[in-house]
Structure formats: structure tokens, C-alpha cells
C-alpha beads as a LAMMPS data file, in Angstrom:
LAMMPS data file: protein, C-alpha beads

300 atoms
299 bonds

1 atom types
1 bond types

-500.0 500.0 xlo xhi
-500.0 500.0 ylo yhi
-500.0 500.0 zlo zhi

Masses

1 110.0

Atoms # bond

1 1 1 -0.032 -0.082 0.024
2 1 1 1.091 3.569 -0.722
3 1 1 1.938 5.602 2.143
4 1 1 0.151 8.901 3.349
5 1 1 3.133 10.925 1.812
6 1 1 3.096 9.092 -1.528
7 1 1 -0.696 9.629 -1.672
8 1 1 -0.050 13.660 -1.077
9 1 1 2.624 13.749 -3.603
10 1 1 0.311 11.990 -6.226
11 1 1 -2.447 14.229 -5.751
12 1 1 -0.555 17.562 -6.049
13 1 1 1.226 16.366 -9.541
14 1 1 -0.970 17.389 -12.608
15 1 1 -2.003 14.360 -14.497
16 1 1 -0.054 13.781 -17.971
17 1 1 -2.711 13.698 -21.010
18 1 1 -2.355 10.772 -23.189
19 1 1 -3.520 12.668 -26.179
20 1 1 -4.462 16.115 -27.725
21 1 1 -7.952 14.900 -27.654
22 1 1 -8.226 14.672 -23.725
23 1 1 -7.745 18.552 -23.777
24 1 1 -11.121 18.810 -25.793
25 1 1 -14.392 19.107 -23.881
26 1 1 -17.363 17.648 -24.885
27 1 1 -19.019 19.118 -27.835
28 1 1 -15.654 19.271 -29.470
29 1 1 -14.426 22.740 -28.270
30 1 1 -11.011 23.288 -27.033
31 1 1 -10.218 23.608 -23.104
32 1 1 -7.604 25.946 -24.037
33 1 1 -7.709 29.750 -24.892
34 1 1 -6.333 29.657 -28.363
35 1 1 -6.035 33.384 -28.427
36 1 1 -2.918 32.963 -26.075
37 1 1 -0.947 30.483 -28.170
38 1 1 2.221 32.101 -29.373
39 1 1 1.788 31.160 -32.940
40 1 1 2.303 33.029 -36.430
41 1 1 -0.680 34.050 -37.999
42 1 1 -1.645 32.175 -41.103
43 1 1 -1.878 35.390 -43.287
44 1 1 0.446 37.650 -45.188
45 1 1 1.722 40.873 -43.835
46 1 1 0.715 43.836 -45.690
47 1 1 3.348 45.656 -47.358
48 1 1 3.456 49.619 -47.148
49 1 1 7.146 50.557 -48.064
50 1 1 9.404 49.615 -51.074
51 1 1 9.356 49.942 -54.742
52 1 1 5.792 49.697 -56.353
53 1 1 5.024 48.976 -60.121
54 1 1 1.842 50.700 -61.399
55 1 1 0.391 50.407 -64.769
56 1 1 -3.054 51.684 -66.066
57 1 1 -4.684 49.671 -68.739
58 1 1 -5.912 51.271 -71.752
59 1 1 -3.850 54.153 -71.076
60 1 1 -0.364 52.368 -72.331
61 1 1 1.207 53.873 -69.356
62 1 1 3.364 52.527 -66.523
63 1 1 5.632 53.549 -63.590
64 1 1 7.986 52.411 -60.936
65 1 1 8.218 54.477 -57.563
66 1 1 9.403 54.336 -54.309
67 1 1 6.997 54.212 -51.473
68 1 1 8.259 55.279 -47.958
69 1 1 6.656 55.447 -44.546
70 1 1 6.113 59.345 -44.630
71 1 1 4.356 61.260 -47.385
72 1 1 5.799 64.148 -49.126
73 1 1 2.802 66.273 -48.090
74 1 1 3.615 65.248 -44.195
75 1 1 7.151 66.161 -44.480
76 1 1 6.131 69.807 -45.395
77 1 1 3.929 69.815 -41.935
78 1 1 0.323 70.528 -42.550
79 1 1 -0.204 73.150 -39.489
80 1 1 2.910 75.363 -40.025
81 1 1 3.715 78.367 -42.364
82 1 1 5.489 77.310 -45.499
83 1 1 8.148 79.251 -47.041
84 1 1 7.957 80.292 -50.779
85 1 1 10.291 77.296 -51.922
86 1 1 7.850 74.994 -50.140
87 1 1 4.706 76.716 -51.697
88 1 1 6.145 76.530 -55.126
89 1 1 7.192 72.922 -55.047
90 1 1 3.635 71.912 -53.498
91 1 1 2.368 73.952 -56.409
92 1 1 4.517 71.947 -58.861
93 1 1 3.304 68.672 -57.510
94 1 1 -0.227 69.298 -57.805
95 1 1 0.248 70.498 -61.354
96 1 1 2.039 67.556 -62.119
97 1 1 -0.716 65.279 -60.494
98 1 1 -3.387 67.102 -62.464
99 1 1 -1.461 66.787 -65.754
100 1 1 -0.824 62.885 -65.154
101 1 1 -4.472 62.021 -64.415
102 1 1 -5.684 64.340 -67.301
103 1 1 -3.314 62.546 -69.667
104 1 1 -4.579 59.108 -68.728
105 1 1 -8.169 60.154 -68.817
106 1 1 -7.638 61.436 -72.405
107 1 1 -6.090 58.553 -73.732
108 1 1 -8.420 55.847 -72.246
109 1 1 -11.600 57.808 -73.208
110 1 1 -9.746 58.871 -76.685
111 1 1 -10.726 62.810 -76.073
112 1 1 -9.368 64.023 -79.574
113 1 1 -11.731 66.876 -80.505
114 1 1 -11.309 70.045 -78.583
115 1 1 -14.197 72.693 -79.042
116 1 1 -13.285 76.341 -77.965
117 1 1 -16.576 77.929 -76.575
118 1 1 -16.334 81.781 -76.371
119 1 1 -18.630 84.279 -74.928
120 1 1 -19.977 87.356 -76.699
121 1 1 -20.046 89.204 -73.607
122 1 1 -16.820 89.239 -71.447
123 1 1 -17.231 86.497 -68.423
124 1 1 -15.022 87.200 -65.524
125 1 1 -16.699 85.098 -62.893
126 1 1 -14.954 81.828 -63.273
127 1 1 -17.486 79.928 -61.054
128 1 1 -20.505 81.107 -63.315
129 1 1 -18.612 80.098 -66.401
130 1 1 -17.951 76.438 -65.324
131 1 1 -21.509 76.412 -64.270
132 1 1 -22.744 77.415 -67.768
133 1 1 -20.251 74.622 -69.534
134 1 1 -21.908 72.138 -67.143
135 1 1 -25.334 73.168 -68.428
136 1 1 -23.869 72.926 -72.167
137 1 1 -22.868 69.418 -71.284
138 1 1 -26.216 68.164 -70.238
139 1 1 -27.509 69.580 -73.480
140 1 1 -24.610 67.832 -75.710
141 1 1 -25.756 64.543 -73.595
142 1 1 -29.395 65.005 -74.315
143 1 1 -28.329 65.345 -78.360
144 1 1 -26.403 62.209 -77.722
145 1 1 -29.540 60.455 -76.799
146 1 1 -29.160 60.811 -73.155
147 1 1 -26.161 58.561 -72.960
148 1 1 -23.286 59.691 -70.546
149 1 1 -20.123 60.157 -72.456
150 1 1 -16.629 61.091 -71.312
151 1 1 -15.512 64.872 -71.375
152 1 1 -12.813 67.118 -69.957
153 1 1 -13.025 70.667 -69.710
154 1 1 -11.270 73.893 -68.324
155 1 1 -11.527 77.580 -68.821
156 1 1 -8.603 79.978 -70.282
157 1 1 -7.871 83.423 -69.806
158 1 1 -8.438 85.289 -72.973
159 1 1 -5.018 87.150 -73.690
160 1 1 -6.728 90.211 -74.776
161 1 1 -8.647 90.712 -71.524
162 1 1 -11.962 89.596 -72.510
163 1 1 -12.341 87.448 -69.733
164 1 1 -12.552 83.766 -69.822
165 1 1 -13.454 81.125 -72.627
166 1 1 -13.485 77.420 -72.438
167 1 1 -11.478 74.514 -73.973
168 1 1 -14.043 71.538 -73.856
169 1 1 -12.773 68.093 -75.090
170 1 1 -14.754 64.883 -76.255
171 1 1 -14.215 61.911 -78.279
172 1 1 -16.874 62.182 -81.265
173 1 1 -17.433 64.517 -83.805
174 1 1 -20.481 66.967 -83.677
175 1 1 -21.599 68.861 -86.563
176 1 1 -20.251 72.682 -85.930
177 1 1 -23.682 74.183 -86.355
178 1 1 -25.317 71.942 -83.599
179 1 1 -22.396 72.879 -81.342
180 1 1 -22.855 76.533 -82.058
181 1 1 -26.626 76.331 -81.171
182 1 1 -26.264 74.115 -78.077
183 1 1 -23.749 76.613 -76.791
184 1 1 -25.761 79.604 -77.832
185 1 1 -23.188 82.076 -75.971
186 1 1 -20.647 83.106 -78.668
187 1 1 -18.269 81.665 -81.310
188 1 1 -17.182 78.072 -81.416
189 1 1 -14.418 76.141 -83.259
190 1 1 -12.955 72.633 -83.198
191 1 1 -9.416 71.033 -83.494
192 1 1 -8.886 67.467 -83.961
193 1 1 -5.487 66.917 -82.291
194 1 1 -5.174 63.445 -83.894
195 1 1 -4.682 64.781 -87.398
196 1 1 -4.471 68.717 -87.145
197 1 1 -1.059 69.905 -88.255
198 1 1 -1.883 73.072 -86.307
199 1 1 -3.180 74.181 -83.085
200 1 1 -6.296 76.108 -82.479
201 1 1 -4.148 79.377 -82.305
202 1 1 -2.395 78.456 -85.542
203 1 1 0.770 77.117 -83.645
204 1 1 2.472 74.336 -85.669
205 1 1 1.811 70.844 -84.097
206 1 1 3.266 68.602 -86.672
207 1 1 2.339 64.959 -87.812
208 1 1 1.587 62.523 -85.013
209 1 1 3.334 59.236 -85.313
210 1 1 0.231 57.437 -83.576
211 1 1 -3.276 58.448 -82.772
212 1 1 -2.421 58.007 -79.040
213 1 1 0.363 60.650 -79.389
214 1 1 -2.340 63.150 -80.515
215 1 1 -4.476 62.220 -77.649
216 1 1 -1.378 63.199 -75.163
217 1 1 -0.963 66.034 -77.156
218 1 1 -4.574 67.248 -76.554
219 1 1 -4.305 66.727 -72.823
220 1 1 -0.955 68.734 -72.673
221 1 1 -2.598 71.389 -74.666
222 1 1 -5.650 71.393 -72.110
223 1 1 -3.573 71.069 -68.983
224 1 1 -1.309 73.990 -69.939
225 1 1 -3.878 76.532 -69.434
226 1 1 -5.604 74.810 -66.369
227 1 1 -2.233 75.118 -64.837
228 1 1 -1.175 78.596 -66.087
229 1 1 -4.441 80.163 -64.994
230 1 1 -4.656 78.105 -61.368
231 1 1 -4.113 80.860 -58.868
232 1 1 -6.067 82.268 -56.047
233 1 1 -7.001 85.623 -57.904
234 1 1 -8.029 83.915 -60.969
235 1 1 -9.872 80.820 -59.336
236 1 1 -11.277 81.505 -55.854
237 1 1 -11.702 79.047 -53.117
238 1 1 -13.138 75.459 -53.312
239 1 1 -12.822 75.358 -57.325
240 1 1 -10.958 72.895 -59.805
241 1 1 -8.467 73.179 -62.325
242 1 1 -10.716 71.223 -64.518
243 1 1 -13.777 69.156 -64.732
244 1 1 -14.366 65.789 -65.957
245 1 1 -17.384 63.584 -66.685
246 1 1 -18.065 61.057 -63.746
247 1 1 -17.719 57.332 -64.218
248 1 1 -14.722 57.317 -66.793
249 1 1 -11.525 57.564 -64.647
250 1 1 -8.769 55.088 -65.332
251 1 1 -8.003 52.383 -62.755
252 1 1 -4.334 51.340 -61.808
253 1 1 -2.861 47.965 -61.247
254 1 1 -0.135 47.690 -58.801
255 1 1 2.415 45.340 -57.487
256 1 1 5.260 45.326 -55.185
257 1 1 8.705 44.594 -56.857
258 1 1 12.364 44.055 -55.578
259 1 1 14.084 46.610 -57.725
260 1 1 13.335 48.914 -60.580
261 1 1 14.966 46.916 -63.318
262 1 1 11.924 44.701 -62.657
263 1 1 9.638 47.381 -63.976
264 1 1 11.340 46.968 -67.598
265 1 1 10.372 43.297 -67.632
266 1 1 6.804 43.947 -66.726
267 1 1 6.522 46.602 -69.256
268 1 1 7.683 44.077 -71.737
269 1 1 4.880 41.968 -71.030
270 1 1 2.396 44.856 -71.360
271 1 1 3.646 46.391 -74.657
272 1 1 1.858 44.743 -77.774
273 1 1 4.064 43.244 -80.413
274 1 1 5.032 45.826 -82.920
275 1 1 4.894 48.709 -80.583
276 1 1 8.388 48.592 -78.993
277 1 1 9.642 51.410 -81.264
278 1 1 6.864 53.688 -79.639
279 1 1 8.126 53.003 -76.149
280 1 1 9.456 56.245 -74.313
281 1 1 11.282 55.842 -70.839
282 1 1 11.811 58.741 -68.376
283 1 1 14.060 58.099 -65.271
284 1 1 14.291 60.950 -62.557
285 1 1 17.839 59.991 -61.884
286 1 1 18.700 61.365 -65.315
287 1 1 17.232 64.889 -64.332
288 1 1 19.669 66.723 -62.216
289 1 1 16.728 69.390 -60.953
290 1 1 14.791 66.393 -59.570
291 1 1 14.373 66.684 -55.651
292 1 1 11.599 64.271 -55.277
293 1 1 11.630 60.405 -54.560
294 1 1 12.885 58.554 -57.570
295 1 1 10.715 57.362 -60.318
296 1 1 10.677 55.686 -63.765
297 1 1 7.863 55.839 -66.385
298 1 1 7.043 54.170 -69.488
299 1 1 4.641 55.312 -72.437
300 1 1 3.833 53.715 -75.729

Bonds

1 1 1 2
2 1 2 3
3 1 3 4
4 1 4 5
5 1 5 6
6 1 6 7
7 1 7 8
8 1 8 9
9 1 9 10
10 1 10 11
11 1 11 12
12 1 12 13
13 1 13 14
14 1 14 15
15 1 15 16
16 1 16 17
17 1 17 18
18 1 18 19
19 1 19 20
20 1 20 21
21 1 21 22
22 1 22 23
23 1 23 24
24 1 24 25
25 1 25 26
26 1 26 27
27 1 27 28
28 1 28 29
29 1 29 30
30 1 30 31
31 1 31 32
32 1 32 33
33 1 33 34
34 1 34 35
35 1 35 36
36 1 36 37
37 1 37 38
38 1 38 39
39 1 39 40
40 1 40 41
41 1 41 42
42 1 42 43
43 1 43 44
44 1 44 45
45 1 45 46
46 1 46 47
47 1 47 48
48 1 48 49
49 1 49 50
50 1 50 51
51 1 51 52
52 1 52 53
53 1 53 54
54 1 54 55
55 1 55 56
56 1 56 57
57 1 57 58
58 1 58 59
59 1 59 60
60 1 60 61
61 1 61 62
62 1 62 63
63 1 63 64
64 1 64 65
65 1 65 66
66 1 66 67
67 1 67 68
68 1 68 69
69 1 69 70
70 1 70 71
71 1 71 72
72 1 72 73
73 1 73 74
74 1 74 75
75 1 75 76
76 1 76 77
77 1 77 78
78 1 78 79
79 1 79 80
80 1 80 81
81 1 81 82
82 1 82 83
83 1 83 84
84 1 84 85
85 1 85 86
86 1 86 87
87 1 87 88
88 1 88 89
89 1 89 90
90 1 90 91
91 1 91 92
92 1 92 93
93 1 93 94
94 1 94 95
95 1 95 96
96 1 96 97
97 1 97 98
98 1 98 99
99 1 99 100
100 1 100 101
101 1 101 102
102 1 102 103
103 1 103 104
104 1 104 105
105 1 105 106
106 1 106 107
107 1 107 108
108 1 108 109
109 1 109 110
110 1 110 111
111 1 111 112
112 1 112 113
113 1 113 114
114 1 114 115
115 1 115 116
116 1 116 117
117 1 117 118
118 1 118 119
119 1 119 120
120 1 120 121
121 1 121 122
122 1 122 123
123 1 123 124
124 1 124 125
125 1 125 126
126 1 126 127
127 1 127 128
128 1 128 129
129 1 129 130
130 1 130 131
131 1 131 132
132 1 132 133
133 1 133 134
134 1 134 135
135 1 135 136
136 1 136 137
137 1 137 138
138 1 138 139
139 1 139 140
140 1 140 141
141 1 141 142
142 1 142 143
143 1 143 144
144 1 144 145
145 1 145 146
146 1 146 147
147 1 147 148
148 1 148 149
149 1 149 150
150 1 150 151
151 1 151 152
152 1 152 153
153 1 153 154
154 1 154 155
155 1 155 156
156 1 156 157
157 1 157 158
158 1 158 159
159 1 159 160
160 1 160 161
161 1 161 162
162 1 162 163
163 1 163 164
164 1 164 165
165 1 165 166
166 1 166 167
167 1 167 168
168 1 168 169
169 1 169 170
170 1 170 171
171 1 171 172
172 1 172 173
173 1 173 174
174 1 174 175
175 1 175 176
176 1 176 177
177 1 177 178
178 1 178 179
179 1 179 180
180 1 180 181
181 1 181 182
182 1 182 183
183 1 183 184
184 1 184 185
185 1 185 186
186 1 186 187
187 1 187 188
188 1 188 189
189 1 189 190
190 1 190 191
191 1 191 192
192 1 192 193
193 1 193 194
194 1 194 195
195 1 195 196
196 1 196 197
197 1 197 198
198 1 198 199
199 1 199 200
200 1 200 201
201 1 201 202
202 1 202 203
203 1 203 204
204 1 204 205
205 1 205 206
206 1 206 207
207 1 207 208
208 1 208 209
209 1 209 210
210 1 210 211
211 1 211 212
212 1 212 213
213 1 213 214
214 1 214 215
215 1 215 216
216 1 216 217
217 1 217 218
218 1 218 219
219 1 219 220
220 1 220 221
221 1 221 222
222 1 222 223
223 1 223 224
224 1 224 225
225 1 225 226
226 1 226 227
227 1 227 228
228 1 228 229
229 1 229 230
230 1 230 231
231 1 231 232
232 1 232 233
233 1 233 234
234 1 234 235
235 1 235 236
236 1 236 237
237 1 237 238
238 1 238 239
239 1 239 240
240 1 240 241
241 1 241 242
242 1 242 243
243 1 243 244
244 1 244 245
245 1 245 246
246 1 246 247
247 1 247 248
248 1 248 249
249 1 249 250
250 1 250 251
251 1 251 252
252 1 252 253
253 1 253 254
254 1 254 255
255 1 255 256
256 1 256 257
257 1 257 258
258 1 258 259
259 1 259 260
260 1 260 261
261 1 261 262
262 1 262 263
263 1 263 264
264 1 264 265
265 1 265 266
266 1 266 267
267 1 267 268
268 1 268 269
269 1 269 270
270 1 270 271
271 1 271 272
272 1 272 273
273 1 273 274
274 1 274 275
275 1 275 276
276 1 276 277
277 1 277 278
278 1 278 279
279 1 279 280
280 1 280 281
281 1 281 282
282 1 282 283
283 1 283 284
284 1 284 285
285 1 285 286
286 1 286 287
287 1 287 288
288 1 288 289
289 1 289 290
290 1 290 291
291 1 291 292
292 1 292 293
293 1 293 294
294 1 294 295
295 1 295 296
296 1 296 297
297 1 297 298
298 1 298 299
299 1 299 300
């Protein structure tokens, strides 16, 4: 027989489980709190920094940029007074973003026709001008059977001091008389940037190698004035450089890569056969005046 001391020692020692099944209560629920287990979760960590490859299907464009933990906007500080150099750089960055987004919008939606809409009586209230162009877009939609269509427009200050006129871009041809009637405010004229050899003001454009080059030329022309005339005394608060039809914005596809050289390989998979001669590369490392994070771009 076991002594009293042996029985006491046995009662104090935990029983050894023969299997993991013994640690399961009736009903199949574990007796252990699994939240306390020090195990690696079965899911991938979300990457937030590194090299990112971006492409825009339908826009024939891609880029590689470095993503860091702090944004350039945060580095300036939101709640402090900025010096003139910082304001100028922020201005340049905002113009650059507007130009890039507009260029992709033009290419994706084939905005080749620019209608210049003028006012017989000088208009100096920019907000009122934008409202009247929005009404014109609705009337043009009705002419198009009520179907939504992509457009982009921005006002331009007349160099002769006659107030604002508007550059309005669409993808389809409309009879001149119909546009003039729908607008009803003054003279109108049109330029097809994919075929025209001269711009709206007679400036030489030359031949386009591809229709897509003409679309980018149109975007550059529109954004040039949207950026030039964008200042507090011209625009006022809570206004936009330009307006676009909703629902037609390009969507990007992104993936993390190890090094920028991988971007070249991914671009090779995107460029259609026979278009490699049209690829244009740009690297910020080749620009001695570039002060922002490095970036590479491809267009074809």
C-alpha cells in the first residue's frame, strides 16, 4: 500500500494527458484559450514601403516609384507656415498630378476633339462660367440620346483681357452648327488633335506618329492653360483646375517589386507586339533638378 506521503504527492502533481483529444471538452470545443497561443498568424503581412510598379490598362502607361513611410505632404507639415520654396514645390507637385491624371483620362477615353467655347460678352466670374459649361454638357448629352459620355473641360483666360473662354474635349465629332446652337453664347471652333497640323491658335503641331500621341498632345494643351490660370486671384476658393465626366476615370493595377529593373520586364509583358519602337522611357535619376523620390515611367 502506498504511504500517506506518496498519496499526497500524487494528488498535487498534474495528470499527464495521453493525447490532444483529452484536452477537448464535450461538444468538440477546446479547453485551451487559443488566443493565448504564441503562433504566427496564417496570413501575409501587408507591405507598405518599397518599390511599387503601377500600370494603367487602356492608357499605355506604367511607372515604378519608391513608397516610403512618410508622405511628401506630411514632410512639409500641415499646420505650419510654409516658405516660398515649399509653396512652389507643392504647386509643382499638384500641377504634375493634374497633368498625369488628365493625360490618362484623355488616352483611355480617346478625347481627340477640342471645342473652344467663347462668350460674346466678357465673362469674368469663373464659377459662373463653369456652371454654364456644365449646362452645355447636359444639353450635349441629350443630343447624344441621353447617354453619358466622357468629357474634360477647363476655362482659359483670354490674352486680350476679354475674360474667360473654355476648352471642352470630347471623343466624337459633332456638326459645327449643332455645337454653336447648343452653346448659344458666342463663337465656337474645333481642333482634332490626332490629325491637325496646327493648334487652335495657329501654332504648328506637326504630324502625330500614332493616334495616341495626338491624345496626349490634346491633354498637354488643355492642362497647360488649366495650370497657368490656376491661382487664387483667378480661381477663388473650393474650385477645380478642370472638370470631367464622372464614371470614366482610369483604374490602376499595382504590385510590389524588388528593384526598378523589374519594371522593364513587366513593361515588356504589357507592350503589344510591334509597338516597342514607340516606347518612351523617363528616369528621374537623369534629371539633375529632380528633388523628389525617384521614379521611372514608360509610355507607348
